[in-house]
C-alpha positions as CSV (number, residue, x, y, z in Angstrom):
1,X,81.0,193.5,49.5
2,X,82.3,190.0,48.7
3,X,80.0,188.1,46.3
4,X,77.5,190.9,45.8
5,X,79.1,192.4,42.7
6,X,81.7,191.3,40.2
7,X,83.8,193.7,38.1
8,X,85.3,192.5,34.8
9,X,89.0,193.3,34.9
10,X,89.2,194.3,31.2
11,X,85.9,196.2,30.6
12,X,85.6,197.5,34.2
13,X,81.8,196.7,34.0
14,X,79.9,195.4,37.0
15,X,77.5,192.5,37.2
16,X,75.7,190.7,39.9
17,X,77.9,188.4,42.0
18,X,77.5,184.9,43.2
19,X,75.5,185.8,46.3
20,X,72.6,186.8,44.0
21,X,73.0,183.7,41.8
22,X,72.9,181.5,44.8
23,X,69.8,183.3,46.1
24,X,68.1,182.9,42.7
25,X,68.9,179.2,42.7
26,X,67.5,178.8,46.2
27,X,64.2,180.6,45.2
28,X,63.9,178.4,42.1
29,X,64.5,175.2,44.0
30,X,62.1,176.2,46.8
31,X,59.2,176.6,44.3
32,X,56.6,174.3,45.7
33,X,56.1,172.1,42.6
34,X,59.8,171.4,41.9
35,X,59.7,168.4,44.3
36,X,56.6,167.1,42.4
37,X,58.0,167.3,38.9
38,X,61.8,166.8,39.5
39,X,61.7,163.0,39.7
40,X,59.8,162.9,36.4
41,X,62.3,165.1,34.7
42,X,65.2,163.0,36.0
43,X,63.4,159.8,34.7
44,X,62.9,161.5,31.3
45,X,66.6,162.4,31.2
46,X,67.7,158.9,32.1
47,X,65.4,157.3,29.5
48,X,66.4,159.6,26.7
49,X,70.0,160.0,27.8
50,X,69.8,163.7,26.9
51,X,69.6,167.0,28.9
52,X,66.1,167.7,30.2
53,X,65.1,171.3,31.1
54,X,61.9,172.9,32.5
55,X,61.2,176.4,31.2
56,X,58.7,178.7,32.8
57,X,56.9,181.7,31.3
58,X,58.1,184.9,33.0
59,X,57.6,188.4,31.7
60,X,56.9,187.2,28.2
61,X,60.1,185.2,27.9
62,X,60.9,181.7,29.0
63,X,63.4,181.0,31.7
64,X,65.2,177.7,32.4
65,X,64.3,176.9,36.1
66,X,65.3,173.3,36.3
67,X,67.9,171.4,34.3
68,X,69.2,167.9,34.4
69,X,72.2,167.6,32.2
70,X,72.8,164.4,30.2
71,X,75.3,162.0,31.7
72,X,76.9,161.4,28.3
73,X,80.4,162.8,27.7
74,X,79.2,165.3,25.1
75,X,76.0,167.0,26.3
76,X,74.0,170.2,26.0
77,X,73.7,172.7,28.9
78,X,71.3,175.6,28.7
79,X,71.9,176.9,32.2
80,X,69.4,177.6,35.0
81,X,68.3,181.2,34.8
82,X,68.9,181.4,31.0
83,X,66.2,183.6,29.4
84,X,65.1,183.3,25.8
85,X,62.4,185.1,23.8
86,X,59.2,183.0,23.3
87,X,59.4,183.1,19.5
88,X,62.7,181.3,19.5
89,X,63.2,177.6,20.0
90,X,60.9,174.7,20.5
91,X,60.1,175.3,24.2
92,X,59.3,178.9,23.5
93,X,57.0,178.0,20.7
94,X,55.1,175.4,22.7
95,X,54.4,178.0,25.4
96,X,53.5,180.7,22.9
97,X,51.1,178.3,21.0
98,X,48.9,177.9,24.1
99,X,48.9,181.5,25.4
100,X,45.7,183.6,25.1
101,X,45.2,185.4,21.8
102,X,46.1,188.7,23.5
103,X,49.4,187.6,25.0
104,X,50.3,185.8,21.7
105,X,49.6,189.0,19.8
106,X,52.0,190.9,22.1
107,X,54.8,188.7,20.9
108,X,53.8,188.2,17.3
109,X,53.2,192.0,16.6
110,X,56.8,192.7,17.4
111,X,58.0,190.4,14.5
112,X,58.5,191.3,10.8
113,X,55.4,190.2,8.8
114,X,57.1,187.3,7.0
115,X,58.5,185.9,10.3
116,X,55.1,186.3,11.9
117,X,53.3,184.4,9.2
118,X,55.7,181.4,9.4
119,X,55.5,181.4,13.2
120,X,51.7,181.5,13.1
121,X,51.7,178.4,10.9
122,X,54.1,176.6,13.3
123,X,51.9,177.5,16.3
124,X,48.8,176.0,14.5
125,X,50.7,172.7,14.1
126,X,51.8,172.8,17.7
127,X,48.3,173.3,19.0
128,X,47.3,170.0,17.2
129,X,50.4,167.9,18.0
130,X,51.4,169.4,21.5
131,X,55.1,169.3,20.7
132,X,57.8,171.2,18.7
133,X,61.2,170.2,17.3
134,X,64.1,172.5,16.4
135,X,67.5,171.7,15.0
136,X,70.3,174.2,15.3
137,X,67.8,177.1,15.5
138,X,69.3,178.9,18.5
139,X,72.6,177.1,19.0
140,X,74.7,175.5,16.4
141,X,75.0,171.7,16.7
142,X,72.1,171.5,19.2
143,X,68.5,170.2,18.7
144,X,65.5,170.1,21.0
145,X,62.1,168.5,21.4
146,X,59.6,170.3,23.7
147,X,56.1,170.0,25.0
148,X,53.9,172.4,27.0
149,X,53.0,172.0,30.7
150,X,49.7,173.4,32.0
151,X,48.9,174.5,35.6
152,X,45.7,175.7,37.3
153,X,42.7,176.2,35.1
154,X,44.6,174.6,32.2
155,X,46.8,177.7,31.6
156,X,50.2,177.0,30.0
157,X,52.9,177.7,32.6
158,X,56.0,176.3,30.9
159,X,57.6,173.6,28.8
160,X,59.7,170.5,29.1
161,X,62.6,170.4,26.7
162,X,64.9,167.5,25.8
163,X,68.0,168.8,24.1
164,X,71.3,167.4,22.9
165,X,73.9,167.5,20.2
166,X,72.6,167.0,16.6
167,X,74.9,164.2,15.8
168,X,72.8,161.9,18.0
169,X,69.7,164.0,18.9
170,X,68.1,164.8,15.6
171,X,64.6,164.7,14.1
172,X,64.7,160.8,13.6
173,X,66.0,160.1,17.2
174,X,63.6,162.7,18.7
175,X,60.6,161.2,17.0
176,X,61.2,158.0,18.9
177,X,60.7,159.9,22.2
178,X,57.7,162.1,21.4
179,X,55.2,159.8,23.0
180,X,57.3,159.6,26.2
181,X,57.7,163.4,26.3
182,X,53.9,163.9,25.9
183,X,53.1,161.4,28.6
184,X,55.6,163.1,31.0
185,X,54.2,166.6,30.2
186,X,50.6,165.3,30.7
187,X,51.5,163.7,34.0
188,X,53.2,166.8,35.3
189,X,50.3,169.0,34.2
190,X,47.8,166.7,36.0
191,X,49.9,166.9,39.2
192,X,49.8,170.7,39.0
193,X,46.0,171.1,38.6
């Protein structure tokens, strides 16, 4: 069963093989709107010189479905298929901020009270600004700037994230690109209505 399963030589544990990874990548790239938004994501990557990812909401987590890695020698790579809880990171928070109250509550109610209060304040700010920034929140030496993307009936479906190493992609450098990110997110949202 070449390519279907992989067994780690040390732990003897099994995991899905490359056949399934290739299949998942084919499904992702065959999603109808990828061809619509991909050129805009590439343009955003080229203009910011940092990695640009598109995350979609799936089963109350966000999953990286498209990624265009920076052409710079030192860059950030999240990895297509990577899943991260909504309460973590800038792209998760911009999705969470625009979910219905019921769906938002599903995530918030699982958190300790203090963490929930801080996150609720952050979500209120995101609703007003339409973007979120994080520095080294999930990964050491990595920062990200994200904005929500809306689909049919104005429902949030995902987020665009620009990420890079904090020595050059930090709050001050990110602030110079907020307007560009918001315009790109709005353009993509308009193309998906």
